[in-house]
Residue frames as qw, qx, qy, qz and C-alpha x, y, z in Angstrom:
[[0.083, -0.949, 0.012, 0.303, -11.67, -15.22, -67.79],
 [0.739, 0.562, -0.014, 0.372, -9.31, -14.14, -70.56],
 [0.626, -0.504, -0.028, 0.594, -5.86, -13.18, -69.27],
 [0.164, 0.944, -0.070, -0.279, -4.58, -9.73, -70.21],
 [0.851, 0.439, -0.027, 0.287, -1.98, -9.86, -73.01],
 [0.362, 0.565, -0.341, 0.659, 0.31, -7.49, -71.12],
 [0.647, -0.602, -0.410, 0.227, 1.23, -7.49, -67.43],
 [0.161, 0.762, -0.214, 0.589, 2.54, -4.50, -65.50],
 [0.715, -0.438, -0.387, 0.384, 4.55, -4.39, -62.29],
 [0.037, 0.891, -0.068, 0.448, 5.34, -1.19, -60.39],
 [0.717, -0.367, -0.288, 0.518, 8.22, -0.50, -58.04],
 [0.233, -0.567, -0.048, 0.789, 8.40, 3.14, -57.04],
 [0.351, 0.694, -0.104, -0.620, 8.72, 5.08, -60.29],
 [0.002, 0.315, -0.859, -0.404, 9.66, 1.97, -62.32],
 [0.818, 0.233, 0.169, -0.498, 7.13, 0.20, -64.52],
 [0.211, -0.253, 0.900, 0.285, 7.92, -3.29, -65.79],
 [0.694, 0.375, 0.019, -0.614, 5.72, -4.02, -68.81],
 [0.322, -0.225, 0.906, 0.159, 5.64, -7.67, -69.89],
 [0.616, 0.237, -0.401, -0.635, 4.14, -8.90, -73.14],
 [0.348, -0.126, 0.899, -0.235, 2.41, -12.20, -72.40],
 [0.764, 0.333, -0.039, -0.551, 0.74, -13.90, -75.38],
 [0.513, -0.242, 0.813, 0.129, 1.72, -17.59, -75.45],
 [0.906, -0.225, 0.044, 0.355, 3.28, -19.21, -77.29],
 [0.651, 0.264, 0.131, 0.700, 5.28, -16.60, -79.17],
 [0.181, -0.637, -0.231, 0.713, 4.13, -13.18, -77.85],
 [0.226, 0.314, 0.539, 0.748, 2.91, -12.15, -81.31],
 [0.093, 0.358, 0.299, -0.879, 0.91, -8.93, -81.46],
 [0.152, 0.550, 0.740, 0.356, -2.58, -8.67, -82.93],
 [0.016, -0.604, -0.202, -0.771, -4.69, -5.51, -83.24],
 [0.597, -0.726, -0.260, -0.221, -6.29, -5.83, -79.80],
 [0.782, -0.365, -0.128, 0.490, -2.91, -6.39, -78.12],
 [0.424, 0.292, 0.087, 0.853, -1.38, -3.44, -79.93],
 [0.244, -0.705, -0.208, -0.633, -4.18, -1.17, -78.74],
 [0.757, -0.611, -0.225, 0.055, -3.83, -2.55, -75.21],
 [0.716, -0.112, -0.061, 0.687, -0.09, -1.84, -75.27],
 [0.186, 0.511, 0.145, 0.827, -0.66, 1.69, -76.53],
 [0.482, -0.756, -0.221, -0.385, -3.00, 2.39, -73.62],
 [0.808, -0.474, -0.143, 0.318, -0.44, 1.09, -71.13],
 [0.580, 0.105, 0.031, 0.807, 2.41, 3.13, -72.59],
 [0.051, -0.656, -0.199, -0.727, 0.20, 6.23, -72.60],
 [0.649, -0.722, -0.207, -0.120, -0.64, 5.68, -68.92],
 [0.773, -0.251, -0.059, 0.579, 3.06, 5.34, -68.15],
 [0.356, 0.390, 0.144, 0.837, 3.81, 8.53, -70.11],
 [0.231, -0.666, -0.209, -0.678, 1.07, 10.48, -68.34],
 [0.728, -0.590, -0.332, 0.104, 1.64, 9.24, -64.78],
 [0.041, 0.905, -0.275, 0.321, 3.61, 11.96, -62.95],
 [0.661, -0.592, 0.454, -0.086, 5.08, 9.36, -60.58],
 [0.938, 0.203, 0.216, 0.176, 6.37, 7.10, -63.38],
 [0.201, -0.820, 0.388, 0.369, 10.06, 7.58, -64.15],
 [0.142, 0.483, -0.791, -0.348, 11.35, 4.71, -66.30],
 [0.904, 0.102, 0.127, -0.396, 9.91, 1.60, -67.97],
 [0.234, -0.322, 0.892, 0.215, 11.31, -1.87, -68.58],
 [0.790, 0.301, -0.073, -0.530, 9.72, -3.70, -71.51],
 [0.109, -0.324, 0.935, 0.090, 10.18, -7.46, -71.78],
 [0.727, 0.026, -0.403, -0.556, 8.18, -10.60, -72.59],
 [0.795, -0.310, 0.425, -0.303, 7.09, -13.78, -70.87],
 [0.976, 0.184, 0.098, 0.063, 8.92, -17.04, -71.45],
 [0.524, -0.589, 0.433, 0.437, 12.48, -17.73, -72.52],
 [0.609, 0.204, 0.609, 0.465, 12.22, -18.38, -76.28],
 [0.250, 0.643, 0.443, 0.572, 10.41, -15.35, -77.70],
 [0.073, -0.280, -0.217, 0.932, 10.58, -11.64, -77.07],
 [0.519, 0.585, 0.333, -0.527, 8.23, -10.94, -79.95],
 [0.502, 0.111, 0.684, 0.518, 7.96, -12.15, -83.57],
 [0.086, 0.092, -0.254, -0.959, 5.93, -9.12, -84.53],
 [0.583, 0.042, -0.147, -0.798, 2.58, -9.35, -86.27],
 [0.549, -0.002, 0.787, -0.282, 0.27, -12.25, -85.33],
 [0.223, 0.198, -0.711, -0.636, -0.07, -14.05, -88.67],
 [0.052, -0.314, -0.947, 0.034, -2.71, -16.44, -87.29],
 [0.127, 0.623, 0.458, -0.621, -4.85, -13.45, -86.34],
 [0.182, 0.464, -0.371, -0.784, -4.25, -11.97, -89.79],
 [0.130, -0.014, -0.915, -0.383, -5.36, -15.22, -91.42],
 [0.036, -0.499, -0.835, 0.228, -8.53, -15.05, -89.31],
 [0.108, 0.810, 0.476, 0.324, -9.33, -11.55, -90.57],
 [0.380, -0.771, -0.077, 0.505, -7.18, -9.15, -88.49],
 [0.538, 0.815, 0.090, 0.195, -6.37, -6.49, -91.10],
 [0.707, -0.013, -0.073, 0.704, -2.69, -5.63, -91.48],
 [0.143, 0.338, 0.056, 0.929, -3.69, -1.99, -92.01],
 [0.418, -0.678, -0.589, -0.133, -6.16, -2.01, -89.13],
 [0.244, -0.864, 0.089, -0.432, -6.38, 0.22, -86.06],
 [0.665, 0.120, -0.571, 0.467, -3.20, -0.41, -84.07],
 [0.483, -0.783, -0.357, 0.165, -4.26, 2.18, -81.49],
 [0.054, -0.978, 0.195, -0.059, -2.35, 5.10, -80.04],
 [0.456, -0.636, 0.596, 0.181, 1.35, 4.63, -80.47],
 [0.580, 0.500, -0.538, -0.352, 0.99, 2.57, -83.64],
 [0.884, 0.036, -0.464, -0.051, 2.06, -1.07, -83.85],
 [0.668, -0.066, -0.554, 0.493, 3.14, -2.28, -80.41],
 [0.357, -0.849, -0.389, 0.022, 1.93, 0.93, -78.79],
 [0.543, -0.645, 0.027, 0.537, 5.27, 2.70, -78.54],
 [0.556, 0.009, 0.360, 0.749, 7.02, 3.61, -81.77],
 [0.086, 0.524, 0.376, 0.759, 4.52, 6.33, -82.79],
 [0.384, -0.739, -0.520, 0.191, 3.42, 7.43, -79.32],
 [0.189, 0.783, 0.005, 0.592, 3.63, 11.21, -79.14],
 [0.215, -0.766, 0.300, -0.526, 5.58, 12.99, -76.39],
 [0.930, -0.289, -0.198, 0.112, 7.07, 9.86, -74.86],
 [0.188, 0.807, -0.362, 0.427, 9.66, 11.76, -72.84],
 [0.675, -0.565, 0.429, -0.204, 10.51, 9.08, -70.30],
 [0.089, 0.517, -0.837, -0.156, 13.31, 6.50, -70.62],
 [0.937, 0.054, 0.067, -0.340, 12.38, 3.01, -71.84],
 [0.177, -0.506, 0.840, 0.083, 14.66, -0.01, -71.35],
 [0.863, 0.189, -0.280, -0.376, 14.10, -3.01, -73.59],
 [0.430, -0.419, 0.794, -0.094, 15.01, -6.39, -72.08],
 [0.717, 0.343, -0.416, -0.442, 15.02, -8.71, -75.09],
 [0.607, -0.357, 0.666, -0.246, 14.67, -12.22, -73.70],
 [0.667, 0.118, 0.723, 0.134, 14.59, -14.23, -76.92],
 [0.396, 0.327, 0.612, 0.602, 13.63, -14.06, -80.60],
 [0.127, 0.723, 0.204, -0.648, 12.91, -10.53, -81.78],
 [0.324, 0.073, 0.672, 0.662, 12.01, -10.42, -85.45],
 [0.037, 0.604, 0.599, 0.525, 9.91, -8.33, -87.77],
 [0.262, -0.774, -0.151, -0.556, 7.68, -6.00, -85.78],
 [0.784, -0.572, -0.170, 0.172, 9.20, -7.41, -82.60],
 [0.640, -0.025, 0.019, 0.767, 12.59, -6.04, -83.59],
 [0.060, 0.590, 0.212, 0.777, 10.92, -2.75, -84.54],
 [0.572, -0.762, -0.233, -0.197, 9.37, -2.66, -81.06],
 [0.788, -0.359, -0.109, 0.487, 12.78, -3.30, -79.48],
 [0.473, 0.143, 0.089, 0.865, 14.47, -0.45, -81.33],
 [0.179, -0.774, -0.297, -0.529, 11.71, 1.90, -80.15],
 [0.670, -0.675, -0.205, 0.232, 13.34, 1.79, -76.71],
 [0.032, 0.957, -0.272, 0.094, 16.15, 4.03, -75.52],
 [0.152, -0.568, 0.805, -0.075, 18.41, 1.30, -74.12],
 [0.902, 0.110, -0.271, -0.319, 18.39, -2.32, -75.31],
 [0.357, -0.466, 0.799, -0.132, 19.64, -5.25, -73.23],
 [0.792, 0.223, -0.424, -0.377, 19.71, -8.66, -74.90],
 [0.846, -0.321, 0.419, -0.081, 19.88, -12.13, -73.40],
 [0.186, -0.542, 0.722, 0.387, 22.86, -14.04, -74.78],
 [0.395, 0.172, 0.882, 0.193, 20.56, -16.46, -76.64],
 [0.390, 0.708, 0.282, -0.518, 18.47, -13.72, -78.30],
 [0.425, 0.092, 0.633, 0.641, 18.29, -13.70, -82.08],
 [0.221, 0.647, 0.136, -0.717, 17.07, -11.05, -84.50],
 [0.330, 0.159, 0.713, 0.598, 15.81, -10.72, -88.07],
 [0.379, 0.463, 0.078, -0.797, 13.70, -8.62, -90.41],
 [0.359, 0.051, 0.891, 0.273, 12.14, -11.41, -92.49],
 [0.453, 0.612, 0.319, -0.564, 9.42, -9.28, -94.11],
 [0.234, 0.553, -0.560, -0.571, 11.27, -9.41, -97.43],
 [0.049, -0.084, 0.983, 0.153, 10.57, -13.15, -97.61],
 [0.225, 0.515, 0.800, -0.210, 6.81, -12.63, -97.37],
 [0.270, 0.503, 0.512, 0.642, 6.70, -9.86, -99.95],
 [0.196, -0.928, -0.290, -0.126, 6.23, -6.92, -97.64],
 [0.355, 0.611, -0.284, 0.648, 8.33, -4.15, -96.12],
 [0.543, -0.474, -0.480, 0.501, 9.65, -3.65, -92.60],
 [0.149, 0.852, 0.235, 0.445, 8.48, -0.06, -92.69],
 [0.416, -0.904, 0.082, -0.044, 9.61, 1.30, -89.31],
 [0.782, -0.353, 0.314, 0.407, 12.91, -0.59, -89.50],
 [0.608, 0.487, 0.302, 0.549, 13.57, 0.77, -92.99],
 [0.011, -0.921, -0.044, -0.386, 13.36, 4.27, -91.51],
 [0.548, -0.806, 0.204, -0.096, 15.15, 3.70, -88.23],
 [0.928, -0.194, 0.176, 0.267, 17.77, 1.03, -88.78],
 [0.664, 0.482, 0.026, 0.572, 20.07, 2.89, -91.25],
 [0.080, -0.840, 0.145, -0.517, 20.24, 5.70, -88.67],
 [0.747, -0.608, 0.208, -0.169, 21.18, 3.35, -85.82],
 [0.784, -0.261, 0.470, 0.310, 23.82, 1.09, -87.37],
 [0.169, -0.384, 0.554, 0.719, 26.14, 1.32, -90.41],
 [0.583, 0.423, -0.081, -0.689, 24.09, 1.91, -93.57],
 [0.492, 0.345, -0.733, -0.319, 25.44, -1.07, -95.50],
 [0.031, 0.002, -0.954, 0.298, 24.77, -3.45, -92.61],
 [0.425, 0.323, 0.466, -0.705, 21.24, -2.13, -92.19],
 [0.592, 0.433, -0.303, -0.609, 20.57, -2.54, -95.90],
 [0.303, 0.228, -0.921, -0.088, 21.93, -6.09, -95.90],
 [0.137, 0.144, 0.865, -0.461, 19.63, -7.05, -93.03],
 [0.494, 0.433, 0.241, -0.714, 16.62, -5.40, -94.69],
 [0.539, 0.481, -0.458, -0.518, 17.33, -6.84, -98.16],
 [0.390, 0.217, -0.894, -0.051, 18.15, -10.41, -97.11],
 [0.750, -0.424, -0.089, -0.499, 16.06, -10.92, -93.98],
 [0.675, 0.165, -0.673, 0.254, 18.88, -13.01, -92.50],
 [0.707, -0.675, -0.209, -0.019, 19.10, -13.92, -88.83],
 [0.387, 0.542, -0.478, 0.573, 21.82, -12.56, -86.55],
 [0.651, -0.410, -0.582, 0.264, 22.67, -13.25, -82.93],
 [0.359, -0.910, -0.182, 0.101, 23.02, -11.03, -79.87],
 [0.609, -0.435, 0.217, 0.627, 26.78, -10.71, -80.20],
 [0.373, 0.316, 0.458, 0.743, 26.50, -9.41, -83.75],
 [0.119, -0.861, -0.413, -0.271, 23.74, -7.02, -82.68],
 [0.508, -0.790, -0.024, 0.342, 26.09, -5.71, -80.01],
 [0.601, -0.110, 0.344, 0.713, 28.97, -5.43, -82.45],
 [0.206, 0.504, 0.453, 0.706, 26.93, -3.15, -84.70],
 [0.008, 0.019, -0.315, 0.949, 25.67, -1.10, -81.77],
 [0.450, -0.365, -0.539, -0.612, 22.07, -2.26, -82.07],
 [0.711, -0.605, -0.353, -0.055, 22.02, -3.40, -78.43],
 [0.153, -0.869, 0.346, -0.318, 23.80, -1.86, -75.46],
 [0.279, -0.482, 0.799, -0.225, 24.67, -5.04, -73.59],
 [0.753, 0.017, -0.609, -0.246, 24.51, -8.80, -73.99],
 [0.401, -0.458, 0.577, -0.544, 23.66, -10.42, -70.67],
 [0.095, 0.002, -0.995, 0.029, 23.42, -14.07, -69.57],
 [0.403, -0.422, -0.590, -0.558, 19.76, -15.00, -69.78],
 [0.557, -0.502, -0.618, 0.235, 19.51, -15.66, -66.04],
 [0.356, -0.365, -0.227, 0.830, 20.83, -12.14, -65.35],
 [0.145, 0.437, 0.460, 0.759, 18.78, -10.23, -67.91],
 [0.310, -0.788, -0.410, -0.339, 16.01, -8.94, -65.67],
 [0.616, -0.601, -0.184, 0.475, 18.35, -8.31, -62.73],
 [0.430, -0.054, 0.212, 0.876, 20.45, -6.11, -65.01],
 [0.027, -0.580, -0.482, -0.656, 17.35, -4.36, -66.38],
 [0.466, -0.804, -0.367, -0.033, 16.11, -3.55, -62.88],
 [0.617, -0.405, -0.038, 0.673, 19.57, -2.43, -61.81],
 [0.276, 0.177, 0.318, 0.889, 19.72, 0.01, -64.72],
 [0.216, -0.692, -0.504, -0.469, 16.14, 1.16, -64.15],
 [0.545, -0.731, -0.314, 0.265, 16.84, 1.95, -60.49],
 [0.493, -0.206, 0.102, 0.839, 19.89, 3.97, -61.51],
 [0.063, 0.376, 0.421, 0.823, 17.82, 5.99, -63.97],
 [0.377, -0.736, -0.539, -0.163, 14.96, 6.35, -61.50],
 [0.542, -0.596, -0.230, 0.546, 17.36, 8.09, -59.09],
 [0.377, 0.037, 0.241, 0.893, 18.22, 10.73, -61.70],
 [0.145, 0.382, 0.175, -0.896, 16.57, 14.02, -62.70],
 [0.458, 0.472, 0.753, 0.030, 13.28, 13.30, -64.55],
 [0.292, 0.886, 0.130, -0.337, 13.01, 16.77, -66.07],
 [0.072, -0.651, 0.616, 0.438, 16.46, 16.40, -67.62],
 [0.404, 0.061, 0.890, 0.203, 15.52, 13.01, -69.07],
 [0.420, 0.715, 0.534, -0.163, 12.41, 14.53, -70.62],
 [0.158, 0.882, -0.192, -0.401, 14.43, 17.37, -72.14],
 [0.262, -0.411, 0.789, 0.375, 17.04, 14.95, -73.52],
 [0.445, 0.300, 0.835, 0.119, 14.38, 12.84, -75.24],
 [0.366, 0.843, 0.337, -0.204, 12.60, 15.82, -76.78],
 [0.008, -0.808, 0.405, 0.428, 15.87, 17.42, -77.93],
 [0.344, -0.210, 0.852, 0.333, 17.04, 14.17, -79.56],
 [0.431, 0.522, 0.736, 0.026, 13.69, 13.68, -81.28],
 [0.234, 0.911, 0.150, -0.305, 13.45, 17.30, -82.44],
 [0.088, -0.759, 0.497, 0.410, 17.03, 17.37, -83.74],
 [0.739, 0.034, 0.654, 0.159, 16.82, 14.14, -85.74],
 [0.562, 0.532, 0.477, 0.417, 16.15, 15.86, -89.06],
 [0.015, -0.994, -0.085, 0.061, 17.41, 19.37, -88.20],
 [0.534, 0.590, -0.300, 0.526, 20.59, 21.24, -88.88],
 [0.574, -0.199, -0.537, 0.585, 22.76, 21.54, -85.78],
 [0.102, 0.049, -0.193, 0.975, 22.41, 25.30, -85.32],
 [0.476, -0.332, -0.342, -0.739, 18.66, 25.27, -85.89],
 [0.725, -0.370, -0.580, 0.002, 18.23, 22.55, -83.28],
 [0.489, -0.144, -0.439, 0.740, 20.54, 24.29, -80.82],
 [0.099, -0.231, -0.025, -0.968, 18.70, 27.57, -81.27],
 [0.617, -0.428, -0.439, -0.494, 15.41, 25.91, -80.34],
 [0.705, -0.332, -0.526, 0.341, 17.05, 24.65, -77.15],
 [0.374, -0.071, -0.264, 0.886, 18.79, 27.87, -76.11],
 [0.225, -0.214, -0.132, -0.941, 15.69, 29.93, -76.91],
 [0.260, 0.092, 0.799, -0.534, 13.55, 27.56, -74.83],
 [0.536, 0.162, -0.319, -0.765, 11.23, 26.74, -77.71],
 [0.536, -0.065, -0.835, -0.106, 10.92, 23.10, -76.66],
 [0.610, -0.617, -0.164, -0.468, 8.34, 22.56, -73.92],
 [0.882, -0.349, -0.242, 0.204, 10.45, 20.21, -71.79],
 [0.563, 0.196, -0.175, 0.783, 13.49, 22.48, -72.00],
 [0.160, -0.592, -0.027, -0.790, 11.42, 25.51, -70.97],
 [0.770, -0.564, -0.184, -0.232, 10.05, 23.57, -67.98],
 [0.846, -0.120, -0.235, 0.464, 13.54, 22.38, -66.99],
 [0.402, 0.338, -0.123, 0.842, 15.17, 25.82, -67.17],
 [0.299, -0.537, 0.053, -0.787, 12.49, 27.30, -64.92],
 [0.803, -0.332, -0.472, -0.149, 12.36, 24.41, -62.46],
 [0.593, -0.732, 0.285, -0.174, 13.21, 23.85, -58.81],
 [0.952, -0.064, 0.189, 0.231, 15.32, 20.88, -59.92],
 [0.579, 0.654, -0.071, 0.481, 17.56, 23.16, -61.97],
 [0.181, -0.814, 0.307, -0.458, 18.32, 25.20, -58.86],
 [0.860, -0.432, 0.244, -0.119, 18.63, 22.06, -56.72],
 [0.911, 0.266, -0.012, 0.315, 21.27, 20.63, -59.04],
 [0.332, 0.704, -0.244, 0.578, 23.45, 23.72, -58.68],
 [0.488, -0.700, 0.288, -0.434, 22.95, 23.88, -54.90],
 [0.968, -0.218, 0.128, 0.006, 23.80, 20.22, -54.42],
 [0.767, 0.427, -0.129, 0.462, 27.00, 20.64, -56.42],
 [0.069, 0.740, -0.276, 0.609, 28.01, 23.70, -54.40],
 [0.616, -0.567, 0.333, -0.434, 27.17, 21.99, -51.10],
 [0.226, 0.407, -0.885, -0.003, 28.92, 18.75, -52.13],
 [0.496, 0.049, 0.752, -0.431, 25.87, 16.55, -51.54],
 [0.167, 0.245, 0.880, 0.372, 23.58, 14.35, -53.58],
 [0.287, -0.070, -0.148, -0.944, 20.70, 16.26, -55.18],
 [0.293, 0.324, 0.824, -0.360, 17.10, 15.57, -54.23],
 [0.090, -0.065, -0.578, -0.808, 15.06, 15.60, -57.43],
 [0.344, 0.334, 0.606, -0.635, 11.38, 16.54, -57.19],
 [0.291, 0.362, 0.774, 0.430, 10.46, 16.62, -60.86],
 [0.061, 0.898, 0.430, 0.076, 9.30, 20.19, -60.68]]
């Protein structure tokens, strides 16, 4: 029996999604499609609140594309499935928080997968690179995203040279939120996930859609779409029981009870 390339663990509204393709957790077409299906199920499950994404082992988070599979005929421009490569970065309407727990080497498409999350935790031994330049190709998603996440000149240096950098440098440039001792990485990820799980899911959904919608918009245009309730998640939030519950809890000096409706 062939073992699934991705494992999932559920605790309440938390999903822990673990890439598990020994030895390096590289992603081929079948794995990418499998991951897309899992992320879509997480997105569409009304009980799911927050996801942790990590990988098996201690050396690799993900090196990106499986070059051995490519050499055996896996087309680079093949069907990656819903969500595109790695199942997440192109997945439509992903309005739930995703925490990346980077447990080792994250390079190429693996780094692109990591920066598709909302919060990134890195083990202190994690290393990063975009080495596509050395094999005569382009880190397409990173070329779009990275200059918007970290200083432009740093992003361009990393894209143009393909050099490696460690977790501390990634933190210095704001690419990762926290650097954590390897033995504490998953404890910290679960701690953060439980904190987010206890929060208002409709607000999280609205935040993610607003951020995504506003990325290439002028401030006033984006704000108008929010205040006029033109975004679906904002319209749901402003007409929800949770919106009323938040105000009542504040007035009554108690913790709110979020129902997600």
